[in-house]
C-alpha positions as a Markdown table, in Angstrom:
| # | Residue | x | y | z |
|---|---|---|---|---|
| 1 | Met | 147.1 | 166.2 | 217.4 |
| 2 | Ser | 145.0 | 169.1 | 216.3 |
| 3 | Gln | 144.0 | 169.8 | 220.0 |
| 4 | Tyr | 147.7 | 170.4 | 220.7 |
| 5 | Leu | 148.1 | 172.7 | 217.8 |
| 6 | Ala | 145.2 | 174.7 | 219.0 |
| 7 | Leu | 147.0 | 175.3 | 222.3 |
| 8 | Leu | 150.2 | 176.5 | 220.5 |
| 9 | Pro | 149.2 | 180.2 | 220.1 |
| 10 | Thr | 148.2 | 180.4 | 223.8 |
| 11 | Ala | 151.3 | 178.6 | 225.0 |
| 12 | Ala | 153.5 | 180.9 | 222.8 |
| 13 | Trp | 151.8 | 184.0 | 224.1 |
| 14 | Asp | 152.1 | 182.9 | 227.8 |
| 15 | Gly | 155.8 | 182.0 | 227.1 |
| 16 | Leu | 156.5 | 185.5 | 225.7 |
| 17 | Ile | 154.8 | 187.1 | 228.8 |
| 18 | Leu | 156.9 | 185.0 | 231.1 |
| 19 | Cys | 160.1 | 185.9 | 229.2 |
| 20 | Ala | 159.1 | 189.6 | 229.5 |
| 21 | Gln | 158.6 | 189.2 | 233.2 |
| 22 | Ile | 161.9 | 187.5 | 233.7 |
| 23 | Phe | 163.6 | 190.2 | 231.5 |
| 24 | Ala | 162.0 | 192.9 | 233.8 |
| 25 | Ile | 163.6 | 191.2 | 236.8 |
| 26 | Val | 167.0 | 190.3 | 235.4 |
| 27 | Leu | 167.8 | 193.5 | 233.4 |
| 28 | Pro | 167.5 | 195.9 | 236.4 |
| 29 | Leu | 169.5 | 193.6 | 238.6 |
| 30 | Met | 172.4 | 193.5 | 236.0 |
| 31 | Ile | 172.3 | 197.3 | 235.6 |
| 32 | Ala | 172.2 | 197.9 | 239.3 |
| 33 | Tyr | 175.2 | 195.5 | 239.7 |
| 34 | Glu | 177.2 | 197.3 | 237.1 |
| 35 | Val | 176.4 | 200.7 | 238.5 |
| 36 | Ala | 177.3 | 199.6 | 242.1 |
| 37 | Lys | 180.5 | 198.1 | 240.9 |
| 38 | Ala | 181.5 | 201.2 | 239.0 |
| 39 | Tyr | 180.9 | 203.4 | 242.0 |
| 40 | Gly | 182.8 | 201.1 | 244.4 |
| 41 | Leu | 179.8 | 200.2 | 246.5 |
| 42 | Phe | 180.9 | 196.6 | 247.0 |
| 43 | Ala | 184.0 | 197.7 | 249.0 |
| 44 | Arg | 181.9 | 199.5 | 251.6 |
| 45 | Pro | 179.9 | 196.7 | 253.3 |
| 46 | Trp | 183.1 | 194.7 | 254.0 |
| 47 | Lys | 183.6 | 196.3 | 257.4 |
| 48 | Gly | 180.3 | 195.1 | 258.7 |
| 49 | Val | 180.2 | 191.8 | 256.9 |
| 50 | Gly | 183.9 | 190.9 | 257.2 |
| 51 | Pro | 183.8 | 188.9 | 260.4 |
| 52 | Ala | 181.0 | 186.7 | 259.3 |
| 53 | Leu | 182.6 | 186.1 | 255.9 |
| 54 | Ala | 186.0 | 185.4 | 257.6 |
| 55 | Arg | 184.3 | 182.5 | 259.4 |
| 56 | Leu | 183.4 | 181.1 | 256.0 |
| 57 | Gly | 187.0 | 181.4 | 254.8 |
| 58 | Leu | 186.4 | 184.5 | 252.7 |
| 59 | Gly | 188.4 | 187.7 | 252.6 |
| 60 | Pro | 187.8 | 191.2 | 251.2 |
| 61 | Gly | 188.6 | 190.1 | 247.6 |
| 62 | Ala | 185.7 | 187.7 | 247.7 |
| 63 | Met | 183.0 | 190.3 | 248.2 |
| 64 | Val | 182.4 | 191.3 | 244.6 |
| 65 | Pro | 182.1 | 187.7 | 243.2 |
| 66 | Leu | 180.0 | 186.7 | 246.2 |
| 67 | Leu | 177.5 | 189.5 | 245.7 |
| 68 | Ala | 177.4 | 188.9 | 241.9 |
| 69 | Gly | 176.7 | 185.3 | 242.5 |
| 70 | Ile | 174.0 | 186.0 | 245.1 |
| 71 | Phe | 172.3 | 188.7 | 243.0 |
| 72 | Leu | 172.8 | 187.5 | 239.5 |
| 73 | Gly | 173.4 | 183.8 | 239.5 |
| 74 | Leu | 176.0 | 181.1 | 239.2 |
| 75 | Leu | 177.1 | 181.8 | 235.6 |
| 76 | Tyr | 177.6 | 185.5 | 236.0 |
| 77 | Gly | 179.1 | 185.0 | 239.5 |
| 78 | Ala | 181.5 | 182.4 | 238.2 |
| 79 | Gly | 182.7 | 184.8 | 235.4 |
| 80 | Ile | 183.3 | 187.5 | 238.0 |
| 81 | Leu | 185.0 | 185.0 | 240.3 |
| 82 | Leu | 187.4 | 184.0 | 237.6 |
| 83 | Ala | 188.2 | 187.6 | 236.8 |
| 84 | Met | 188.5 | 188.7 | 240.4 |
| 85 | Ser | 190.7 | 185.7 | 241.4 |
| 86 | Arg | 193.2 | 186.9 | 238.8 |
| 87 | Glu | 192.9 | 190.6 | 239.8 |
| 88 | Asp | 192.7 | 190.3 | 243.6 |
| 89 | Asn | 194.9 | 187.1 | 243.9 |
| 90 | Leu | 192.2 | 185.1 | 245.7 |
| 91 | Ser | 193.7 | 182.0 | 247.3 |
| 92 | His | 192.7 | 178.5 | 246.2 |
| 93 | Arg | 190.9 | 178.1 | 249.5 |
| 94 | Glu | 188.9 | 181.3 | 248.9 |
| 95 | Arg | 188.0 | 180.3 | 245.4 |
| 96 | Leu | 186.8 | 176.9 | 246.6 |
| 97 | Ala | 184.8 | 178.5 | 249.5 |
| 98 | Leu | 183.2 | 180.9 | 247.0 |
| 99 | Ala | 182.4 | 178.1 | 244.6 |
| 100 | Val | 180.8 | 175.9 | 247.3 |
| 101 | Phe | 178.7 | 178.8 | 248.5 |
| 102 | Leu | 177.6 | 179.9 | 245.0 |
| 103 | Val | 176.8 | 176.4 | 243.8 |
| 104 | Thr | 174.6 | 175.9 | 246.9 |
| 105 | Cys | 173.1 | 179.4 | 247.0 |
| 106 | His | 173.3 | 181.3 | 243.8 |
| 107 | Ala | 170.9 | 183.9 | 242.3 |
| 108 | Val | 169.1 | 184.4 | 245.6 |
| 109 | Val | 167.5 | 187.6 | 244.5 |
| 110 | Glu | 166.9 | 186.7 | 240.8 |
| 111 | Asp | 165.6 | 183.2 | 241.4 |
| 112 | Thr | 163.4 | 184.1 | 244.3 |
| 113 | Ala | 161.8 | 186.9 | 242.3 |
| 114 | Ile | 161.2 | 184.7 | 239.3 |
| 115 | Phe | 159.8 | 181.8 | 241.3 |
| 116 | Met | 157.6 | 184.3 | 243.2 |
| 117 | Leu | 156.1 | 185.3 | 239.8 |
| 118 | Leu | 155.2 | 181.7 | 239.4 |
| 119 | Gly | 153.6 | 181.5 | 242.9 |
| 120 | Gly | 156.5 | 180.2 | 245.0 |
| 121 | Ser | 157.2 | 181.1 | 248.6 |
| 122 | Ala | 160.1 | 183.4 | 249.2 |
| 123 | Phe | 160.8 | 181.8 | 252.6 |
| 124 | Trp | 161.0 | 178.2 | 251.1 |
| 125 | Met | 163.1 | 179.5 | 248.3 |
| 126 | Leu | 165.6 | 181.3 | 250.5 |
| 127 | Ala | 165.8 | 179.6 | 253.9 |
| 128 | Pro | 167.0 | 176.1 | 253.0 |
| 129 | Arg | 169.5 | 177.4 | 250.4 |
| 130 | Leu | 171.0 | 180.0 | 252.7 |
| 131 | Val | 171.2 | 177.5 | 255.7 |
| 132 | Leu | 172.8 | 174.8 | 253.5 |
| 133 | Ala | 175.3 | 177.3 | 251.8 |
| 134 | Val | 176.4 | 178.8 | 255.1 |
| 135 | Ala | 176.7 | 175.4 | 256.8 |
| 136 | Leu | 178.7 | 173.8 | 254.0 |
| 137 | Thr | 181.0 | 176.7 | 253.5 |
| 138 | Ala | 181.6 | 177.1 | 257.2 |
| 139 | Trp | 182.4 | 173.4 | 257.4 |
| 140 | Leu | 184.8 | 173.7 | 254.5 |
| 141 | Ala | 186.5 | 176.7 | 256.1 |
| 142 | Arg | 187.0 | 174.8 | 259.4 |
| 143 | Arg | 188.2 | 171.7 | 257.6 |
| 144 | Ser | 190.7 | 173.5 | 255.4 |
| 145 | Ser | 192.1 | 175.7 | 258.3 |
| 146 | Gly | 193.0 | 172.5 | 260.2 |
| 147 | Glu | 190.5 | 172.8 | 263.1 |
């Protein structure tokens, strides 16, 4: 038992360092998101991304919650999704498509950066999640449009 107690200060210190590293990743992402939202930057990429997102059953009102979920995670993205679905009148189909995409592929930037801190591979963190999210959401969009 005493051998485990001897490890406690080192484990606590390493835990604090990891928390500081995560904080250093998440805080700038949240600030950048809020600044981009305040300056209307999320409305600009719609023209270039619109056709691809339309194939996934997503319209212009889905851009902000989608980007929030991709950059900041499922919980923050879900909060924004709920708020935006009320403000922009997202259809039930769009809300479902967003939920499927974000459940499968959320916090792409945040999670990848955190797991890279721990020695993970960016490719293996991103590729399977993105492929699965796009495939499932595209399948859902085709299924719900009657094709």
